[in-house]
N, CA, C and O of each residue as an XYZ file, in Angstrom:
852
protein
N      88.438    121.452    158.723
C      89.843    121.634    158.374
C      90.149    120.828    157.120
O      89.687    119.696    156.983
N      90.927    121.403    156.202
C      91.288    120.720    154.965
C      92.655    120.042    155.087
O      93.415    120.306    156.019
N      92.952    119.157    154.118
C      94.265    118.525    154.088
C      95.363    119.574    153.915
O      96.435    119.470    154.512
N      95.083    120.578    153.097
C      96.069    121.643    152.903
C      96.343    122.416    154.176
O      97.483    122.802    154.435
N      95.316    122.647    154.972
C      95.503    123.335    156.251
C      96.341    122.489    157.206
O      97.161    123.016    157.958
N      96.131    121.182    157.171
C      96.949    120.280    157.993
C      98.415    120.379    157.578
O      99.295    120.527    158.426
N      98.675    120.297    156.272
C     100.049    120.362    155.769
C     100.703    121.679    156.171
O     101.838    121.694    156.649
N      99.981    122.790    155.976
C     100.545    124.099    156.309
C     100.810    124.221    157.803
O     101.831    124.779    158.206
N      99.906    123.708    158.628
C     100.095    123.807    160.074
C     101.277    122.958    160.537
O     102.022    123.369    161.426
N     101.452    121.783    159.943
C     102.622    120.959    160.276
C     103.902    121.728    159.978
O     104.825    121.742    160.792
N     103.958    122.363    158.821
C     105.159    123.103    158.446
C     105.372    124.309    159.354
O     106.514    124.657    159.657
N     104.305    124.943    159.788
C     104.450    126.052    160.740
C     105.037    125.558    162.059
O     105.861    126.240    162.669
N     104.618    124.381    162.496
C     105.146    123.825    163.746
C     106.614    123.415    163.583
O     107.436    123.641    164.472
N     106.926    122.812    162.440
C     108.298    122.348    162.210
C     109.250    123.521    162.013
O     110.391    123.482    162.473
N     108.781    124.567    161.328
C     109.623    125.724    161.043
C     109.202    126.925    161.893
O     109.126    128.052    161.403
N     108.932    126.665    163.169
C     108.452    127.734    164.053
C     109.466    128.863    164.186
O     109.084    130.010    164.419
N     110.758    128.552    164.039
C     111.786    129.581    164.215
C     112.214    130.232    162.901
O     113.117    131.068    162.887
N     111.574    129.853    161.810
C     111.947    130.451    160.525
C     111.279    129.739    159.377
O     110.749    128.641    159.545
N     111.298    130.356    158.210
C     110.638    129.776    157.051
C     109.372    130.536    156.730
O     108.732    131.107    157.613
N     109.022    130.539    155.475
C     107.843    131.280    155.036
C     106.824    130.303    154.472
O     106.942    129.860    153.330
N     105.824    129.972    155.277
C     104.781    129.076    154.813
C     103.842    129.900    153.930
O     103.198    130.836    154.403
N     103.770    129.548    152.657
C     103.120    130.432    151.696
C     101.608    130.291    151.638
O     100.946    131.145    151.049
N     101.051    129.273    152.212
C      99.600    129.118    152.181
C      99.188    127.669    152.259
O     100.015    126.773    152.433
N      97.872    127.451    152.126
C      97.351    126.104    152.344
C      96.457    125.613    151.206
O      95.863    124.540    151.313
N      96.353    126.376    150.124
C      95.584    125.943    148.960
C      96.393    125.000    148.086
O      97.569    124.749    148.351
N      95.765    124.486    147.054
C      96.424    123.510    146.179
C      97.673    124.086    145.519
O      98.708    123.422    145.471
N      97.585    125.314    145.009
C      98.745    125.921    144.355
C      99.844    126.220    145.366
O     101.029    126.075    145.063
N      99.450    126.637    146.570
C     100.442    126.916    147.614
C     101.216    125.663    147.980
O     102.444    125.686    148.065
N     100.492    124.560    148.198
C     101.153    123.303    148.567
C     102.040    122.820    147.432
O     103.128    122.300    147.677
N     101.591    122.985    146.194
C     102.405    122.581    145.042
C     103.715    123.364    145.002
O     104.770    122.799    144.714
N     103.646    124.674    145.293
C     104.872    125.475    145.317
C     105.810    125.013    146.435
O     107.023    124.925    146.244
N     105.237    124.720    147.593
C     106.090    124.278    148.708
C     106.735    122.929    148.421
O     107.841    122.660    148.889
N     106.053    122.078    147.653
C     106.634    120.791    147.292
C     107.902    120.966    146.464
O     108.788    120.111    146.482
N     107.981    122.072    145.744
C     109.166    122.345    144.916
C     110.216    123.170    145.640
O     111.244    123.524    145.062
N     109.956    123.478    146.910
C     110.910    124.240    147.718
C     111.738    123.249    148.530
O     111.173    122.498    149.325
N     113.051    123.223    148.356
C     113.889    122.234    149.059
C     113.786    122.311    150.577
O     114.091    121.334    151.261
N     113.359    123.458    151.122
C     113.204    123.558    152.574
C     112.072    122.659    153.073
O     112.130    122.130    154.183
N     111.046    122.494    152.241
C     109.842    121.809    152.699
C     109.588    120.456    152.035
O     108.827    119.643    152.560
N     110.221    120.211    150.883
C     109.876    119.052    150.056
C     109.933    117.737    150.822
O     109.004    116.934    150.739
N     111.022    117.504    151.572
C     111.164    116.224    152.271
C     110.062    116.041    153.311
O     109.521    114.945    153.457
N     109.730    117.110    154.034
C     108.685    117.014    155.052
C     107.326    116.743    154.400
O     106.566    115.902    154.881
N     107.019    117.446    153.313
C     105.728    117.257    152.656
C     105.598    115.836    152.125
O     104.516    115.252    152.174
N     106.698    115.275    151.617
C     106.665    113.894    151.124
C     106.344    112.907    152.245
O     105.724    111.872    152.002
N     106.763    113.224    153.474
C     106.574    112.311    154.595
C     105.271    112.548    155.360
O     104.884    111.728    156.193
N     104.602    113.654    155.084
C     103.377    113.969    155.826
C     102.263    112.946    155.605
O     101.633    112.555    156.588
N     101.971    112.478    154.374
C     100.854    111.532    154.215
C     100.979    110.292    155.089
O      99.996    109.871    155.699
N     102.165    109.702    155.163
C     102.341    108.510    155.994
C     102.086    108.803    157.462
O     101.433    108.022    158.153
N     102.603    109.932    157.939
C     102.397    110.310    159.337
C     100.929    110.641    159.594
O     100.385    110.287    160.640
N     100.292    111.317    158.645
C      98.865    111.633    158.762
C      98.047    110.355    158.889
O      97.148    110.270    159.725
N      98.357    109.363    158.065
C      97.607    108.111    158.098
C      97.826    107.357    159.399
O      96.914    106.692    159.889
N      99.028    107.453    159.966
C      99.269    106.822    161.268
C      98.463    107.534    162.358
O      97.999    106.899    163.305
N      98.301    108.836    162.222
C      97.473    109.580    163.182
C      96.022    109.114    163.097
O      95.368    108.932    164.124
N      95.517    108.921    161.883
C      94.142    108.434    161.733
C      93.984    107.046    162.341
O      92.986    106.763    163.004
N      94.972    106.180    162.113
C      94.911    104.838    162.694
C      94.882    104.911    164.215
O      94.197    104.120    164.865
N      95.619    105.852    164.778
C      95.631    106.013    166.228
C      94.270    106.492    166.734
O      93.788    106.009    167.758
N      93.649    107.433    166.028
C      92.325    107.924    166.437
C      91.275    106.829    166.320
O      90.382    106.729    167.161
N      91.380    106.013    165.284
C      90.445    104.888    165.151
C      90.617    103.916    166.313
O      89.637    103.468    166.908
N      91.875    103.594    166.632
C      92.136    102.650    167.721
C      91.664    103.196    169.066
O      91.208    102.435    169.919
N      91.772    104.509    169.260
C      91.303    105.134    170.504
C      89.774    105.216    170.558
O      89.195    105.430    171.623
N      89.133    105.047    169.410
C      87.673    105.051    169.294
C      87.053    106.336    169.837
O      86.065    106.313    170.571
N      87.658    107.441    169.456
C      87.124    108.752    169.836
C      86.390    109.418    168.671
O      85.787    110.477    168.841
N      86.439    108.803    167.499
C      85.788    109.380    166.323
C      84.272    109.281    166.498
O      83.779    108.227    166.898
N      83.524    110.337    166.213
C      82.056    110.263    166.330
C      81.491    109.095    165.536
O      81.874    108.853    164.391
N      80.575    108.381    166.168
C      79.957    107.242    165.516
C      79.101    107.678    164.333
O      78.634    108.814    164.258
N      78.914    106.743    163.420
C      77.952    106.908    162.333
C      76.856    105.860    162.500
O      76.979    104.937    163.305
N      75.804    106.015    161.743
C      74.651    105.127    161.862
C      74.243    104.618    160.486
O      74.265    105.367    159.510
N      73.869    103.341    160.409
C      73.399    102.777    159.152
C      72.181    101.883    159.425
O      72.214    101.015    160.297
N      71.126    102.115    158.673
C      69.922    101.302    158.793
C      70.031    100.107    157.863
O      70.376    100.256    156.691
N      69.736     98.919    158.386
C      69.788     97.695    157.600
C      68.392     97.091    157.514
O      67.788     96.766    158.537
N      67.889     96.943    156.318
C      66.601     96.278    156.131
C      66.775     94.775    156.304
O      67.877     94.250    156.148
N      65.683     94.083    156.627
C      65.769     92.632    156.768
C      66.250     92.003    155.462
O      66.999     91.026    155.474
N      65.815     92.567    154.346
C      66.182     92.009    153.041
C      67.659     92.203    152.703
O      68.170     91.579    151.773
N      68.356     93.075    153.461
C      69.794     93.281    153.218
C      70.624     92.107    153.716
O      71.765     91.923    153.293
N      70.045     91.306    154.624
C      70.795     90.212    155.227
C      70.329     88.846    154.751
O      69.263     88.711    154.150
N      71.141     87.839    155.029
C      70.805     86.449    154.697
C      70.209     85.776    155.923
O      70.782     85.837    157.011
N      69.064     85.137    155.749
C      68.403     84.464    156.865
C      69.130     83.169    157.186
O      69.348     82.331    156.311
N      69.503     83.015    158.451
C      70.180     81.803    158.919
C      69.399     81.260    160.108
O      69.716     81.573    161.256
N      68.396     80.462    159.844
C      67.543     79.988    160.927
C      66.830     81.165    161.568
O      66.093     81.893    160.904
N      67.053     81.348    162.873
C      66.449     82.479    163.570
C      67.324     83.711    163.571
O      67.021     84.682    164.265
N      68.411     83.694    162.804
C      69.343     84.825    162.775
C      69.402     85.420    161.367
O      68.876     84.854    160.408
N      70.057     86.577    161.272
C      70.321     87.192    159.969
C      71.780     87.610    159.920
O      72.323     88.130    160.895
N      72.415     87.374    158.763
C      73.828     87.702    158.581
C      73.946     88.825    157.562
O      73.354     88.774    156.484
N      74.730     89.852    157.928
C      74.918     91.014    157.068
C      76.396     91.139    156.715
O      77.254     91.098    157.597
N      76.691     91.289    155.434
C      78.068     91.428    154.967
C      78.484     92.892    155.071
O      78.058     93.728    154.274
N      79.321     93.193    156.062
C      79.627     94.584    156.379
C      80.415     95.286    155.278
O      80.213     96.476    155.038
N      81.302     94.570    154.611
C      82.130     95.239    153.593
C      81.280     95.768    152.443
O      81.687     96.704    151.756
N      80.116     95.186    152.226
C      79.220     95.651    151.170
C      78.233     96.687    151.681
O      77.943     97.669    150.998
N      77.715     96.462    152.892
C      76.647     97.317    153.405
C      77.162     98.525    154.172
O      76.556     99.595    154.128
N      78.281     98.358    154.878
C      78.871     99.473    155.644
C      80.373     99.460    155.380
O      81.151     99.089    156.258
N      80.787     99.860    154.180
C      82.199     99.716    153.809
C      83.162    100.541    154.649
O      84.353    100.234    154.688
N      82.673    101.590    155.329
C      83.571    102.398    156.158
C      83.491    102.024    157.626
O      83.877    102.815    158.487
N      82.990    100.817    157.928
C      82.873    100.385    159.327
C      84.230     99.950    159.870
O      84.841     99.015    159.352
N      84.698    100.627    160.910
C      85.917    100.213    161.600
C      85.570     99.278    162.757
O      86.233     98.260    162.953
N      84.533     99.619    163.521
C      84.127     98.822    164.684
C      82.638     99.002    164.917
O      82.149    100.130    164.978
N      81.912     97.895    165.047
C      80.503     97.963    165.417
C      80.407     98.279    166.906
O      81.030     97.613    167.733
N      79.626     99.294    167.237
C      79.514     99.717    168.636
C      78.200     99.270    169.286
O      78.201     98.768    170.410
N      77.095     99.450    168.586
C      75.790     99.045    169.109
C      74.883     98.643    167.956
O      75.029     99.116    166.829
N      73.947     97.760    168.267
C      72.950     97.353    167.283
C      71.570     97.530    167.910
O      71.339     97.135    169.052
N      70.666     98.124    167.153
C      69.297     98.302    167.617
C      68.331     97.649    166.651
O      68.656     97.423    165.485
N      67.141     97.349    167.146
C      66.107     96.747    166.309
C      64.850     97.598    166.370
O      64.364     97.919    167.454
N      64.324     97.961    165.211
C      63.026     98.620    165.136
C      61.960     97.547    165.279
O      61.926     96.599    164.495
N      61.085     97.687    166.274
C      60.016     96.726    166.485
C      58.699     97.438    166.743
O      58.663     98.510    167.347
N      57.617     96.824    166.274
C      56.279     97.314    166.586
C      55.777     96.547    167.798
O      55.748     95.317    167.803
N      55.383     97.290    168.825
C      55.022     96.650    170.086
C      53.882     97.440    170.726
O      54.002     98.643    170.957
N      52.771     96.748    171.009
C      51.607     97.363    171.653
C      51.158     98.630    170.922
O      50.809     99.635    171.541
N      51.176     98.555    169.595
C      50.686     99.685    168.820
C      51.681    100.802    168.628
O      51.353    101.795    167.980
N      52.883    100.686    169.163
C      53.907    101.711    168.988
C      55.114    101.100    168.282
O      55.274     99.880    168.235
N      55.950    101.963    167.743
C      57.153    101.504    167.044
C      58.356    102.072    167.772
O      58.521    103.290    167.847
N      59.199    101.199    168.309
C      60.328    101.646    169.123
C      61.614    100.966    168.686
O      61.607     99.941    168.004
N      62.713    101.570    169.101
C      64.046    101.039    168.804
C      64.616    100.428    170.073
O      64.807    101.124    171.071
N      64.886     99.131    170.037
C      65.381     98.404    171.197
C      66.838     98.002    170.992
O      67.258     97.697    169.876
N      67.588     98.005    172.063
C      68.976     97.561    172.004
C      69.032     96.057    171.767
O      68.342     95.290    172.438
N      69.861     95.639    170.807
C      70.087     94.219    170.535
C      71.412     93.823    171.176
O      72.459     94.372    170.835
N      71.367     92.884    172.089
C      72.592     92.435    172.761
C      73.110     91.116    172.191
O      74.282     90.780    172.359
N      72.229     90.368    171.514
C      72.606     89.044    171.031
C      73.035     89.115    169.565
O      72.257     88.816    168.658
N      74.290     89.518    169.355
C      74.859     89.538    168.006
C      76.339     89.223    168.106
O      76.924     89.309    169.186
N      76.943     88.861    166.994
C      78.381     88.598    166.975
C      78.953     88.960    165.614
O      78.236     89.059    164.618
N      80.259     89.153    165.600
C      80.979     89.418    164.360
C      81.793     88.179    164.012
O      82.585     87.685    164.815
N      81.579     87.696    162.805
C      82.307     86.528    162.327
C      82.997     86.924    161.035
O      82.405     86.867    159.957
N      84.266     87.330    161.156
C      84.966     87.850    159.997
C      84.289     89.116    159.511
O      84.192     90.099    160.245
N      83.828     89.090    158.285
C      83.180     90.261    157.681
C      81.672     90.287    157.946
O      80.991     91.237    157.561
N      81.156     89.255    158.595
C      79.712     89.158    158.796
C      79.277     89.626    160.185
O      79.887     89.285    161.198
N      78.205     90.414    160.199
C      77.515     90.760    161.437
C      76.315     89.834    161.531
O      75.410     89.908    160.700
N      76.297     88.963    162.533
C      75.214     88.001    162.703
C      74.354     88.454    163.884
O      74.832     88.551    165.014
N      73.080     88.729    163.604
C      72.148     89.206    164.619
C      71.168     88.082    164.921
O      70.473     87.592    164.031
N      71.122     87.678    166.188
C      70.249     86.587    166.600
C      68.924     87.144    167.124
O      68.827     88.321    167.472
N      67.910     86.283    167.175
C      66.608     86.725    167.692
C      65.993     87.726    166.744
O      65.995     87.527    165.529
N      65.470     88.798    167.296
C      64.851     89.833    166.467
C      63.621     89.331    165.731
O      63.377     89.725    164.591
N      62.823     88.443    166.389
C      61.647     87.861    165.744
C      60.681     88.922    165.246
O      60.054     88.770    164.198
N      60.572     89.996    166.011
C      59.604     91.046    165.665
C      60.278     92.269    165.031
O      59.646     93.311    164.862
N      61.529     92.139    164.691
C      62.244     93.278    164.117
C      61.740     93.597    162.714
O      61.469     92.701    161.915
N      61.620     94.900    162.431
C      61.263     95.353    161.087
C      62.515     95.791    160.318
O      62.546     95.763    159.088
N      63.538     96.191    161.065
C      64.813     96.629    160.493
C      65.796     96.773    161.653
O      65.407     96.761    162.821
N      67.074     96.908    161.308
C      68.102     97.098    162.331
C      68.823     98.422    162.092
O      68.860     98.936    160.974
N      69.390     98.957    163.158
C      70.216    100.157    163.078
C      71.565     99.832    163.705
O      71.632     99.383    164.849
N      72.631    100.058    162.960
C      73.987     99.789    163.457
C      74.689    101.114    163.717
O      74.798    101.960    162.829
N      75.167    101.283    164.957
C      76.022    102.413    165.301
C      77.465    101.913    165.240
O      77.791    100.862    165.792
N      78.326    102.681    164.562
C      79.683    102.171    164.376
C      80.704    103.312    164.334
O      80.402    104.445    163.958
N      81.921    102.955    164.739
C      83.056    103.864    164.552
C      83.517    103.727    163.105
O      83.845    102.624    162.668
N      83.547    104.836    162.350
C      83.940    104.722    160.941
C      85.453    104.697    160.766
O      86.199    105.259    161.569
N      85.883    104.040    159.711
C      87.270    104.185    159.276
C      87.352    105.479    158.466
O      86.359    105.911    157.879
N      88.519    106.089    158.435
C      88.675    107.395    157.802
C      89.494    107.297    156.521
O      90.425    106.495    156.449
N      89.167    108.095    155.512
C      89.937    108.062    154.256
C      91.393    108.452    154.498
O      91.677    109.410    155.217
N      92.293    107.714    153.903
C      93.722    107.987    154.055
C      94.188    109.037    153.048
O      93.573    109.240    152.001
N      95.285    109.691    153.392
C      95.880    110.685    152.500
C      96.859    109.998    151.554
O      97.646    109.146    151.965
N      96.796    110.381    150.294
C      97.738    109.892    149.292
C      98.294    111.091    148.525
O      97.911    112.235    148.771
N      99.193    110.811    147.603
C      99.737    111.893    146.774
C      98.661    112.539    145.913
O      98.800    113.690    145.498
N      97.588    111.798    145.644
C      96.517    112.306    144.779
C      95.376    112.962    145.553
O      94.409    113.421    144.945
N      95.468    113.014    146.871
C      94.396    113.608    147.662
C      94.249    115.098    147.351
O      95.239    115.825    147.268
N      93.026    115.535    147.183
C      92.739    116.950    146.962
C      93.024    117.710    148.259
O      92.332    117.509    149.257
N      94.023    118.568    148.253
C      94.417    119.242    149.488
C      93.379    120.244    149.958
O      93.447    120.723    151.090
N      92.422    120.567    149.103
C      91.376    121.513    149.495
C      90.116    120.807    149.985
O      89.125    121.460    150.311
N      90.152    119.464    150.038
C      89.010    118.699    150.538
C      88.971    118.760    152.064
O      90.005    118.852    152.725
N      87.760    118.708    152.603
C      87.587    118.737    154.048
C      87.867    117.367    154.646
O      87.530    116.338    154.060
N      88.487    117.367    155.819
C      88.725    116.131    156.563
C      87.490    115.840    157.406
O      86.985    116.727    158.094
N      87.002    114.609    157.358
C      85.756    114.262    158.048
C      85.998    113.955    159.523
O      85.788    112.837    159.992
N      86.451    114.994    160.242
C      86.696    114.882    161.672
C      86.235    116.165    162.355
O      86.263    117.229    161.737
N      85.808    116.089    163.622
C      85.545    117.318    164.366
C      86.811    118.173    164.442
O      87.923    117.645    164.465
N      86.636    119.477    164.479
C      87.776    120.396    164.495
C      88.737    120.089    165.638
O      89.952    120.197    165.474
N      88.200    119.707    166.796
C      89.050    119.443    167.958
C      90.018    118.294    167.704
O      91.153    118.329    168.179
N      89.584    117.275    166.962
C      90.467    116.154    166.647
C      91.383    116.487    165.477
O      92.568    116.154    165.500
N      90.841    117.140    164.457
C      91.663    117.492    163.295
C      92.814    118.403    163.702
O      93.924    118.263    163.188
N      92.564    119.330    164.613
C      93.608    120.278    165.008
C      94.699    119.620    165.848
O      95.766    120.205    166.034
N      94.450    118.417    166.355
C      95.482    117.693    167.105
C      96.445    116.964    166.181
O      97.584    116.691    166.560
N      95.997    116.647    164.975
C      96.795    115.824    164.064
C      98.155    116.443    163.718
O      99.138    115.705    163.666
N      98.265    117.760    163.476
C      99.593    118.312    163.158
C     100.638    118.033    164.238
O     101.819    117.887    163.922
N     100.229    117.957    165.502
C     101.184    117.667    166.578
C     101.639    116.209    166.512
O     102.809    115.909    166.752
N     100.706    115.297    166.186
C     101.103    113.900    165.984
C     102.116    113.823    164.849
O     103.141    113.153    164.971
N     101.823    114.518    163.733
C     102.702    114.446    162.566
C     104.077    115.029    162.884
O     105.097    114.464    162.488
N     104.110    116.157    163.597
C     105.410    116.735    163.958
C     106.203    115.742    164.793
O     107.397    115.553    164.561
N     105.548    115.100    165.771
C     106.239    114.104    166.584
C     106.761    112.959    165.749
O     107.858    112.457    165.992
N     105.977    112.539    164.758
C     106.385    111.453    163.884
C     107.581    111.860    163.021
O     108.529    111.090    162.871
N     107.537    113.060    162.459
C     108.620    113.519    161.583
C     109.917    113.775    162.344
O     111.005    113.591    161.799
N     109.804    114.196    163.596
C     110.975    114.564    164.394
C     111.515    113.410    165.252
O     112.503    113.581    165.966
N     110.879    112.250    165.183
C     111.218    111.175    166.118
C     112.705    110.818    166.107
O     113.284    110.572    167.165
N     113.327    110.788    164.936
C     114.731    110.395    164.834
C     115.675    111.569    165.044
O     116.693    111.433    165.723
N     115.341    112.737    164.459
C     116.305    113.843    164.488
C     116.188    114.744    165.714
O     117.181    115.325    166.152
N     114.986    114.864    166.270
C     114.787    115.715    167.447
C     113.856    115.009    168.432
O     112.697    115.402    168.569
N     114.346    113.966    169.124
C     113.460    113.179    169.992
C     112.788    113.999    171.087
O     111.651    113.709    171.461
N     113.472    115.021    171.609
C     112.868    115.859    172.643
C     111.678    116.641    172.110
O     110.621    116.688    172.740
N     111.858    117.259    170.937
C     110.756    117.998    170.305
C     109.630    117.054    169.903
O     108.451    117.397    169.999
N     110.009    115.858    169.450
C     109.006    114.875    169.059
C     108.146    114.478    170.258
O     106.925    114.370    170.144
N     108.785    114.264    171.399
C     108.050    113.867    172.612
C     107.097    114.971    173.053
O     105.969    114.697    173.465
N     107.553    116.227    172.967
C     106.687    117.348    173.346
C     105.472    117.430    172.435
O     104.349    117.627    172.900
N     105.701    117.279    171.148
C     104.597    117.349    170.194
C     103.612    116.204    170.409
O     102.400    116.413    170.359
N     104.122    114.998    170.647
C     103.243    113.857    170.871
C     102.449    114.020    172.160
O     101.278    113.644    172.216
N     103.069    114.575    173.194
C     102.341    114.811    174.453
C     101.197    115.798    174.244
O     100.108    115.619    174.790
N     101.447    116.843    173.451
C     100.381    117.807    173.151
C      99.241    117.140    172.396
O      98.068    117.401    172.662
N      99.599    116.278    171.453
C      98.573    115.533    170.713
C      97.724    114.698    171.660
O      96.495    114.729    171.593
N      98.386    113.946    172.549
C      97.657    113.073    173.476
C      96.749    113.890    174.391
O      95.625    113.477    174.672
N      97.222    115.042    174.855
C      96.406    115.893    175.718
C      95.183    116.419    174.982
O      94.087    116.460    175.540
N      95.372    116.822    173.728
C      94.250    117.355    172.957
C      93.210    116.272    172.681
O      92.008    116.529    172.756
N      93.660    115.086    172.370
C      92.720    113.991    172.104
C      92.006    113.588    173.400
O      90.799    113.344    173.403
N      92.760    113.523    174.490
C      92.146    113.159    175.774
C      91.122    114.198    176.208
O      90.158    113.870    176.900
N      91.328    115.458    175.803
C      90.405    116.521    176.177
C      89.158    116.577    175.321
O      88.225    117.325    175.615
N      89.143    115.773    174.245
C      87.970    115.756    173.376
C      86.937    114.809    173.953
O      87.268    113.681    174.316
N      85.706    115.243    174.043
C      84.635    114.409    174.584
C      83.650    114.086    173.459
O      82.958    114.974    172.961
N      83.588    112.813    173.061
C      82.645    112.435    172.008
C      81.209    112.729    172.438
O      80.945    112.920    173.625
N      80.289    112.767    171.489
C      78.888    113.004    171.842
C      78.395    112.032    172.913
O      78.839    110.886    172.977
N      77.477    112.500    173.748
C      76.991    111.695    174.866
C      76.442    110.343    174.438
O      76.539    109.366    175.180
N      75.866    110.285    173.244
C      75.256    109.021    172.820
C      76.286    107.909    172.693
O      75.924    106.733    172.679
N      77.573    108.265    172.601
C      78.588    107.227    172.454
C      78.939    106.569    173.782
O      79.632    105.552    173.795
N      78.478    107.124    174.896
C      78.794    106.531    176.189
C      77.555    106.003    176.891
O      77.628    105.587    178.047
N      76.420    106.014    176.208
C      75.203    105.483    176.814
C      75.337    103.995    177.059
O      75.967    103.286    176.274
N      74.755    103.523    178.135
C      74.784    102.107    178.450
C      73.439    101.445    178.196
O      73.302    100.236    178.388
N      72.425    102.227    177.760
C      71.132    101.640    177.462
C      70.424    102.496    176.422
O      70.770    103.656    176.202
N      69.434    101.898    175.794
C      68.608    102.617    174.841
C      67.408    103.158    175.592
O      66.698    102.401    176.254
N      67.172    104.456    175.499
C      66.050    105.033    176.229
C      64.801    105.106    175.352
O      63.761    104.565    175.729
N      64.878    105.749    174.214
C      63.772    105.803    173.266
C      64.367    105.963    171.873
O      65.587    105.955    171.706
N      63.524    106.104    170.904
C      63.960    106.152    169.511
C      65.041    107.179    169.280
O      66.049    106.862    168.648
N      64.876    108.401    169.763
C      65.764    109.472    169.379
C      67.107    109.441    170.091
O      68.023    110.161    169.693
N      67.252    108.626    171.134
C      68.480    108.605    171.922
C      69.363    107.397    171.638
O      70.421    107.245    172.248
N      68.947    106.560    170.738
C      69.721    105.318    170.506
C      71.146    105.639    170.084
O      71.940    104.729    169.847
């Protein structure tokens, strides 16, 4: 789903009883911005969209991403290594799991690392004497919408989550003027998000083998 599709869908929900939504491409959105029926809503959509993303991040339903960290990427601190996340994983919202690649009995496997901590911007991994590299699974932060965002760019979310966002935005836009409609829209958003099931690997409680980490 694109940003333009989100904007058009919000306007369809807001103007369900009337109005002509002309399209979802860049030129279409530009025309709607100059239409007094839609201009105020379009101006307020980016802020509401960004609040929806913050809510999805806080709910931690966004599919995890993975980043491999070489030993040389971190600073050695005695028996530990410290990694500066803002440089190495700039889109990290929350670290979920850490694994260590180790060679053991002639095989190379990925083991769950339980002894680590976050200290401000640093991920400090303890132990790992035999580690060759680390793998960090994390919930990513999502790019925010601004006035300069390309409305034809794809949103980096599964369709099931992206399609819930217009209901959050409608609830946000209607909160003051139509609280009943706002509550209905927000309830639909919550139901859609609750019905989304992240990939199974995000709920694993142990590392089984390399491919399942």
